[in-house]
C-alpha positions in Angstrom: 0.0 0.0 0.0 1.2 3.5 -0.8 0.2 6.2 1.6 -0.6 9.6 0.2 0.8 12.2 0.6 4.4 11.1 0.6 6.1 12.6 3.6 9.6 13.4 4.8 12.4 11.2 3.4 10.3 8.4 1.9 9.8 6.5 5.2 8.4 3.0 4.9 7.0 0.3 7.1 6.7 -3.4 6.7 3.7 -5.5 7.6 4.9 -9.0 8.5 2.0 -11.4 8.2 2.2 -14.6 10.3 -0.4 -17.2 11.3 0.1 -16.0 14.9 -0.8 -12.4 14.2 0.8 -9.6 12.2 3.7 -7.4 13.2 4.3 -3.8 11.9 8.0 -3.2 11.5 8.4 0.5 11.9 5.5 2.8 11.3 5.1 6.0 9.3 4.6 9.3 11.1 1.5 9.8 9.0 -1.5 7.7 10.2 -4.7 7.9 8.2 -7.9 5.9 8.2 -7.2 4.3 4.9 -4.0 2.8 6.2 -5.6 1.6 9.4 -8.4 -0.1 7.4 -5.9 -1.7 5.1 -3.8 -3.1 7.9 -6.9 -4.4 9.7 -8.1 -6.1 6.5 -4.9 -8.2 6.6 -5.7 -9.7 10.0 -5.0 -9.0 13.7 -2.0 -6.7 14.4 -0.3 -8.1 17.5 2.9 -5.9 17.9 4.8 -3.0 16.6 8.6 -3.1 16.3 10.5 0.3 16.1 14.0 0.5 14.7 14.7 4.2 14.5 14.1 7.0 16.9 12.4 9.2 14.3 9.4 6.8 14.5 9.0 7.3 18.2 6.8 10.4 17.8 4.0 8.4 16.1 4.2 5.0 17.8 1.7 5.8 20.5 -0.9 6.8 18.0 -0.3 3.6 16.0 -0.6 1.5 19.2 -3.8 3.3 20.2 -5.3 2.8 16.7 -4.9 -0.9 17.1 -6.3 -1.3 20.6 -3.1 -0.4 22.4 -1.0 -3.2 21.0 2.5 -3.6 22.5 5.5 -1.8 21.0 
C-alpha cells in the first residue's frame, strides 16, 4: 500500500504477516484511516517493532489505533 501524501524522506513500514498475528516493522509518522483499514483487513495486528528514533513520535498513535498493542 502507498500512503498519500508522501512525507519526509520516503519512510516506509513493513507489515509482516504470520499465522500467529501480524507485526508492523516500523511505522510512518502519518497515520490515516485508509492505512488503518488496510492493515486491519490483513488480520490481527499483535505488535509494533520500532527500529529508528524518528518513528517514536507516532508509535503511541499507532498503538492506540490498534487497541493499544505492544510496542
